[in-house]
DRENDO-1510 file (C-alpha; in Angstrom, 1 decimal, always signed):
<recs>
REC; n; res; u; v; w
REC; 1; MET; +95.6; +50.0; +97.0 .
REC; 2; PRO; +94.3; +52.8; +94.8 .
REC; 3; ASP; +96.8; +54.8; +92.8 .
REC; 4; LEU; +96.4; +58.5; +93.8 .
REC; 5; THR; +99.2; +60.0; +91.8 .
REC; 6; LEU; +98.7; +62.8; +89.3 .
REC; 7; ARG; +100.6; +61.2; +86.4 .
REC; 8; ASP; +99.3; +62.1; +83.0 .
REC; 9; ARG; +97.3; +65.0; +84.4 .
REC; 10; ARG; +98.0; +68.5; +82.9 .
REC; 11; ILE; +97.4; +71.1; +85.6 .
REC; 12; ALA; +97.5; +74.9; +85.0 .
REC; 13; VAL; +98.8; +76.9; +87.9 .
REC; 14; PRO; +98.0; +80.7; +87.5 .
REC; 15; GLU; +100.2; +81.8; +90.3 .
REC; 16; SER; +103.3; +84.0; +90.8 .
REC; 17; ARG; +104.4; +84.5; +94.3 .
REC; 18; GLU; +104.1; +80.8; +95.3 .
REC; 19; LEU; +104.3; +79.5; +91.7 .
REC; 20; ASP; +107.4; +77.4; +92.2 .
REC; 21; LEU; +106.3; +75.8; +95.5 .
REC; 22; PHE; +102.9; +74.9; +94.2 .
REC; 23; SER; +104.2; +73.6; +90.9 .
REC; 24; GLN; +106.8; +71.5; +92.6 .
REC; 25; MET; +104.2; +69.9; +94.9 .
REC; 26; LEU; +102.1; +68.9; +91.9 .
REC; 27; GLU; +105.1; +67.7; +89.9 .
REC; 28; ARG; +106.3; +65.5; +92.6 .
REC; 29; LEU; +103.0; +63.7; +92.3 .
REC; 30; GLY; +103.6; +63.2; +88.6 .
REC; 31; ALA; +101.5; +66.1; +87.2 .
REC; 32; SER; +102.6; +68.0; +84.1 .
REC; 33; VAL; +102.3; +71.6; +85.3 .
REC; 34; LEU; +101.5; +74.6; +83.0 .
REC; 35; ARG; +103.0; +77.6; +84.7 .
REC; 36; CYS; +101.2; +80.8; +83.9 .
REC; 37; PRO; +102.1; +83.7; +86.2 .
REC; 38; MET; +99.1; +86.0; +86.0 .
REC; 39; VAL; +99.7; +88.3; +88.9 .
REC; 40; ARG; +103.3; +89.4; +89.6 .
REC; 41; VAL; +103.8; +91.4; +92.8 .
REC; 42; ARG; +106.4; +94.1; +92.6 .
REC; 43; PRO; +107.6; +97.0; +94.6 .
REC; 44; LEU; +106.1; +100.4; +94.0 .
REC; 45; ASP; +107.5; +102.7; +91.3 .
REC; 46; GLU; +106.6; +105.8; +93.4 .
REC; 47; THR; +107.3; +105.3; +97.1 .
REC; 48; ALA; +106.6; +108.8; +98.6 .
REC; 49; ASP; +103.3; +107.7; +100.3 .
REC; 50; LEU; +104.8; +104.4; +101.5 .
REC; 51; ASP; +107.9; +106.3; +102.9 .
REC; 52; ARG; +105.7; +108.8; +104.7 .
REC; 53; TRP; +103.6; +106.0; +106.2 .
REC; 54; LEU; +106.6; +104.0; +107.3 .
REC; 55; ARG; +108.4; +107.1; +108.9 .
REC; 56; ALA; +105.2; +107.9; +110.8 .
REC; 57; LEU; +104.9; +104.4; +112.0 .
REC; 58; ALA; +108.6; +104.3; +113.1 .
REC; 59; GLN; +108.4; +107.7; +114.8 .
REC; 60; SER; +105.0; +107.7; +116.6 .
REC; 61; GLY; +103.6; +104.3; +115.8 .
REC; 62; HIS; +100.0; +103.2; +115.3 .
REC; 63; ASP; +97.8; +101.8; +118.0 .
REC; 64; VAL; +96.3; +99.2; +115.7 .
REC; 65; LEU; +97.8; +97.6; +112.5 .
REC; 66; VAL; +95.5; +95.7; +110.1 .
REC; 67; PHE; +97.1; +93.4; +107.6 .
REC; 68; TYR; +95.2; +92.3; +104.5 .
REC; 69; THR; +98.0; +90.2; +102.9 .
REC; 70; GLY; +101.1; +88.4; +103.8 .
REC; 71; VAL; +103.1; +89.8; +100.9 .
REC; 72; GLY; +102.0; +93.3; +102.1 .
REC; 73; ALA; +103.6; +92.7; +105.5 .
REC; 74; ALA; +106.8; +91.6; +103.7 .
REC; 75; HIS; +106.8; +94.7; +101.5 .
REC; 76; LEU; +106.3; +97.0; +104.5 .
REC; 77; VAL; +109.4; +95.4; +106.1 .
REC; 78; ALA; +111.4; +95.7; +102.8 .
REC; 79; GLY; +110.4; +99.3; +102.5 .
REC; 80; ALA; +111.5; +100.0; +106.0 .
REC; 81; GLU; +114.9; +98.3; +105.3 .
REC; 82; ARG; +115.3; +100.5; +102.3 .
REC; 83; LEU; +114.8; +103.5; +104.5 .
REC; 84; GLY; +117.1; +102.2; +107.2 .
REC; 85; LEU; +114.2; +101.9; +109.6 .
REC; 86; LYS; +113.7; +98.2; +109.8 .
REC; 87; ASP; +114.4; +97.9; +113.5 .
REC; 88; GLU; +112.1; +100.9; +114.3 .
REC; 89; VAL; +109.3; +99.6; +112.1 .
REC; 90; LEU; +109.5; +96.1; +113.6 .
REC; 91; ALA; +109.4; +97.6; +117.1 .
REC; 92; ALA; +106.3; +99.5; +116.1 .
REC; 93; PHE; +104.8; +96.3; +114.8 .
REC; 94; SER; +105.5; +94.7; +118.1 .
REC; 95; ARG; +103.9; +97.6; +120.1 .
REC; 96; ALA; +100.7; +97.8; +118.1 .
REC; 97; LYS; +97.6; +95.6; +118.3 .
REC; 98; ARG; +98.0; +93.4; +115.2 .
REC; 99; ILE; +94.9; +92.3; +113.3 .
REC; 100; SER; +94.9; +89.9; +110.3 .
REC; 101; ARG; +92.2; +89.4; +107.7 .
REC; 102; GLY; +93.4; +85.9; +107.0 .
REC; 103; PRO; +96.1; +83.2; +107.5 .
REC; 104; LYS; +98.7; +84.6; +105.1 .
REC; 105; PRO; +99.5; +87.7; +107.2 .
REC; 106; VAL; +99.7; +85.5; +110.2 .
REC; 107; ALA; +102.4; +83.3; +108.5 .
REC; 108; ALA; +104.3; +86.4; +107.3 .
REC; 109; LEU; +104.3; +88.0; +110.8 .
REC; 110; ARG; +105.3; +84.7; +112.4 .
REC; 111; LYS; +108.5; +84.8; +110.2 .
REC; 112; LEU; +109.2; +88.1; +111.8 .
REC; 113; GLY; +108.9; +86.6; +115.3 .
REC; 114; LEU; +105.5; +88.2; +115.8 .
REC; 115; GLY; +102.0; +86.8; +116.3 .
REC; 116; VAL; +98.6; +88.4; +115.8 .
REC; 117; ASP; +96.3; +89.7; +118.5 .
REC; 118; ALA; +93.1; +89.1; +116.5 .
REC; 119; LEU; +92.1; +87.1; +113.4 .
REC; 120; ALA; +88.9; +87.7; +111.4 .
REC; 121; GLY; +86.5; +84.9; +111.8 .
REC; 122; GLN; +86.2; +84.7; +107.9 .
REC; 123; PRO; +89.1; +85.8; +105.7 .
REC; 124; THR; +87.0; +88.5; +104.0 .
REC; 125; THR; +86.4; +92.2; +104.4 .
REC; 126; GLU; +83.1; +91.3; +106.0 .
REC; 127; GLY; +84.8; +89.1; +108.5 .
REC; 128; LEU; +87.2; +91.9; +109.3 .
REC; 129; LEU; +84.4; +94.5; +109.7 .
REC; 130; SER; +82.7; +92.2; +112.1 .
REC; 131; LEU; +85.9; +91.8; +114.1 .
REC; 132; LEU; +86.5; +95.6; +114.2 .
REC; 133; ALA; +82.9; +96.2; +115.3 .
REC; 134; SER; +83.6; +94.2; +118.4 .
REC; 135; MET; +86.7; +96.3; +119.4 .
REC; 136; PRO; +86.9; +99.7; +121.1 .
REC; 137; LEU; +88.6; +102.1; +118.5 .
REC; 138; GLU; +87.8; +105.5; +120.0 .
REC; 139; GLY; +90.8; +107.8; +119.8 .
REC; 140; LEU; +93.1; +105.2; +118.3 .
REC; 141; ARG; +95.3; +105.4; +115.2 .
REC; 142; VAL; +94.6; +102.5; +112.9 .
REC; 143; GLY; +97.1; +101.7; +110.1 .
REC; 144; VAL; +95.7; +99.5; +107.4 .
REC; 145; GLN; +97.8; +97.6; +104.9 .
REC; 146; LEU; +95.7; +97.2; +101.7 .
REC; 147; TYR; +96.4; +95.6; +98.4 .
REC; 148; PRO; +96.3; +97.2; +94.9 .
REC; 149; GLY; +92.9; +98.0; +93.5 .
REC; 150; PHE; +91.0; +97.3; +96.8 .
REC; 151; GLU; +87.9; +99.5; +97.3 .
REC; 152; ASP; +88.2; +100.5; +101.0 .
REC; 153; HIS; +85.1; +102.6; +101.5 .
REC; 154; ALA; +83.3; +100.3; +103.9 .
REC; 155; LEU; +86.5; +99.7; +105.9 .
REC; 156; ARG; +87.3; +103.4; +106.1 .
REC; 157; GLN; +83.8; +104.3; +107.2 .
REC; 158; ALA; +83.7; +101.6; +109.9 .
REC; 159; ILE; +87.0; +102.8; +111.4 .
REC; 160; LEU; +86.0; +106.4; +111.3 .
REC; 161; ASP; +82.6; +105.6; +112.8 .
REC; 162; GLY; +84.4; +103.9; +115.6 .
REC; 163; GLY; +86.1; +107.2; +116.5 .
REC; 164; ALA; +89.6; +106.2; +115.2 .
REC; 165; GLN; +92.0; +107.7; +112.7 .
REC; 166; TYR; +92.3; +105.8; +109.5 .
REC; 167; ASP; +95.7; +105.6; +107.9 .
REC; 168; PRO; +95.8; +103.2; +104.9 .
REC; 169; ILE; +98.8; +102.2; +102.8 .
REC; 170; VAL; +99.2; +100.0; +99.7 .
REC; 171; PRO; +102.9; +98.9; +99.8 .
REC; 172; TYR; +103.2; +97.0; +96.5 .
REC; 173; ALA; +101.9; +96.9; +93.0 .
REC; 174; TYR; +100.7; +94.3; +90.5 .
REC; 175; ALA; +102.6; +93.9; +87.2 .
REC; 176; SER; +99.9; +92.0; +85.4 .
REC; 177; ASP; +100.1; +93.2; +81.8 .
REC; 178; GLU; +103.4; +91.7; +80.7 .
REC; 179; GLN; +102.4; +88.2; +80.0 .
REC; 180; ASP; +99.2; +88.4; +77.9 .
REC; 181; GLY; +100.6; +85.9; +75.4 .
REC; 182; GLN; +101.0; +83.2; +78.0 .
REC; 183; VAL; +97.6; +83.8; +79.4 .
REC; 184; ALA; +96.0; +83.7; +75.9 .
REC; 185; ALA; +97.8; +80.5; +75.1 .
REC; 186; LEU; +96.5; +78.9; +78.3 .
REC; 187; ILE; +92.9; +79.9; +77.4 .
REC; 188; ARG; +93.3; +78.3; +74.0 .
REC; 189; GLU; +94.6; +75.1; +75.5 .
REC; 190; MET; +91.7; +75.0; +77.9 .
REC; 191; ALA; +89.2; +75.5; +75.1 .
REC; 192; ALA; +90.9; +72.7; +73.2 .
REC; 193; GLY; +90.4; +70.3; +76.1 .
REC; 194; GLN; +94.1; +70.0; +76.7 .
REC; 195; VAL; +94.1; +70.9; +80.4 .
REC; 196; ASP; +92.7; +68.7; +83.1 .
REC; 197; LEU; +92.6; +71.3; +85.8 .
REC; 198; ILE; +93.2; +74.9; +86.5 .
REC; 199; ALA; +93.9; +75.7; +90.2 .
REC; 200; PHE; +93.2; +79.3; +91.4 .
REC; 201; THR; +94.9; +80.5; +94.6 .
REC; 202; SER; +93.8; +84.2; +94.7 .
REC; 203; THR; +91.0; +86.4; +93.4 .
REC; 204; PRO; +93.2; +88.6; +91.2 .
REC; 205; GLN; +94.0; +85.6; +89.0 .
REC; 206; VAL; +90.3; +85.3; +88.2 .
REC; 207; GLY; +90.0; +88.9; +87.1 .
REC; 208; ARG; +93.3; +88.7; +85.2 .
REC; 209; LEU; +92.1; +85.7; +83.2 .
REC; 210; THR; +88.7; +87.2; +82.2 .
REC; 211; ASP; +90.3; +90.6; +81.5 .
REC; 212; VAL; +92.8; +89.1; +79.1 .
REC; 213; ALA; +90.1; +87.0; +77.4 .
REC; 214; ALA; +88.0; +90.2; +76.9 .
REC; 215; ARG; +90.8; +92.3; +75.5 .
REC; 216; MET; +92.1; +89.6; +73.1 .
REC; 217; GLY; +88.7; +88.4; +71.8 .
REC; 218; LEU; +88.9; +85.1; +73.7 .
REC; 219; SER; +85.9; +85.4; +76.0 .
REC; 220; GLN; +84.0; +82.6; +74.1 .
REC; 221; ALA; +87.1; +80.5; +74.1 .
REC; 222; LEU; +87.5; +81.0; +77.9 .
REC; 223; GLU; +83.8; +80.0; +78.4 .
REC; 224; GLN; +84.5; +76.8; +76.4 .
REC; 225; GLY; +87.7; +76.3; +78.4 .
REC; 226; PHE; +85.9; +76.3; +81.7 .
REC; 227; GLN; +83.4; +73.8; +80.3 .
REC; 228; ASN; +86.3; +71.5; +79.3 .
REC; 229; THR; +88.5; +72.0; +82.4 .
REC; 230; ARG; +88.0; +71.3; +86.0 .
REC; 231; VAL; +88.4; +74.2; +88.4 .
REC; 232; ALA; +90.0; +74.2; +91.8 .
REC; 233; ALA; +90.0; +77.1; +94.3 .
REC; 234; ILE; +92.1; +77.4; +97.4 .
REC; 235; GLY; +89.3; +78.7; +99.6 .
REC; 236; PRO; +85.9; +80.4; +99.8 .
REC; 237; VAL; +87.0; +83.9; +98.8 .
REC; 238; THR; +88.6; +82.7; +95.6 .
REC; 239; ALA; +85.7; +80.3; +95.0 .
REC; 240; GLN; +83.2; +83.1; +95.4 .
REC; 241; ALA; +85.1; +85.2; +92.8 .
REC; 242; LEU; +84.9; +82.3; +90.4 .
REC; 243; ILE; +81.2; +81.8; +91.0 .
REC; 244; GLU; +80.5; +85.5; +90.4 .
REC; 245; ALA; +82.4; +85.1; +87.1 .
REC; 246; GLY; +80.0; +82.3; +86.2 .
REC; 247; VAL; +82.5; +79.5; +86.8 .
REC; 248; LYS; +81.7; +76.2; +88.5 .
REC; 249; VAL; +84.2; +75.3; +91.2 .
REC; 250; ASP; +84.8; +71.5; +91.2 .
REC; 251; ILE; +87.5; +71.2; +93.9 .
REC; 252; GLN; +88.1; +73.1; +97.1 .
REC; 253; PRO; +89.5; +72.2; +100.5 .
REC; 254; ALA; +86.9; +71.8; +103.3 .
REC; 255; ALA; +89.1; +73.7; +105.7 .
REC; 256; ASN; +92.6; +75.0; +106.1 .
REC; 257; PHE; +92.8; +77.0; +103.0 .
REC; 258; HIS; +96.5; +76.6; +102.1 .
REC; 259; LEU; +98.5; +75.0; +99.4 .
REC; 260; LYS; +99.0; +71.6; +101.0 .
REC; 261; PRO; +95.2; +71.0; +101.7 .
REC; 262; LEU; +94.5; +72.1; +98.1 .
REC; 263; VAL; +97.0; +69.7; +96.7 .
REC; 264; LEU; +95.6; +66.9; +98.8 .
REC; 265; GLU; +92.1; +67.6; +97.6 .
REC; 266; ILE; +93.3; +67.7; +94.0 .
REC; 267; VAL; +94.9; +64.3; +94.5 .
REC; 268; ARG; +91.8; +62.9; +96.1 .
REC; 269; ARG; +89.5; +64.2; +93.3 .
REC; 270; LEU; +91.8; +64.0; +90.3 .
REC; 271; GLY; +94.3; +61.3; +91.1 .
REC; 272; ALA; +95.0; +58.5; +88.6 .
REC; 273; SER; +92.3; +56.3; +90.2 .
REC; 274; GLY; +89.8; +59.1; +90.2 .
REC; 275; ALA; +87.2; +60.0; +87.6 .
</recs>
């Protein structure tokens, strides 16, 4: 019987929100996990726009709500609770037509006792645009939960062209500049061939790694590190970000782009009996 544990494998996990869960899954299989939280999600420092958006949602509601991220849905609810409007906002969620770009908002809404009315065929902005193009939007008010740094020009134009009001909100921020030392140390270990695998679970992690390398004079070391280290991606969106950064993706689930399928694929490809 082949041994498919991950013992003696050093795996870098550049994650924050699900860092502990992912790390524990790998550690239970015997891996030595290098935890490097590259993207920390935090509440906004300035909440005036979020508060306005939530009060409008609670008072008059939106006809359609578009969710880009699961953590975004959670931060909307947390913001509503801070304002004493949690029940009203959840009621507004319930009344609106709920659209999700991908599976993470679906899971987040499920925890609130809500489903989604429509899910993009592909978990990308292009998939979302295709879905919205098939829906009547004339005269509707569309609230859109975005994530920090997202360029929403195409989405905004598509909604406006459909005759709807566009009301976007970014309900959280990234605190990604606090752990440069950890990121730099990981790059050096990868370059030295001391890491078997680095597993990416979101696109911001890719940008964070390359940004730190550029700012700290480690771009060549990172290039060497990617040559010495296998690379896993949780799904096609993250894989595409890596490919665009010039990185070869070695491991990716064929379907069901979540942590468990990613771990199973890592075990299959990198287990003790693997190459």
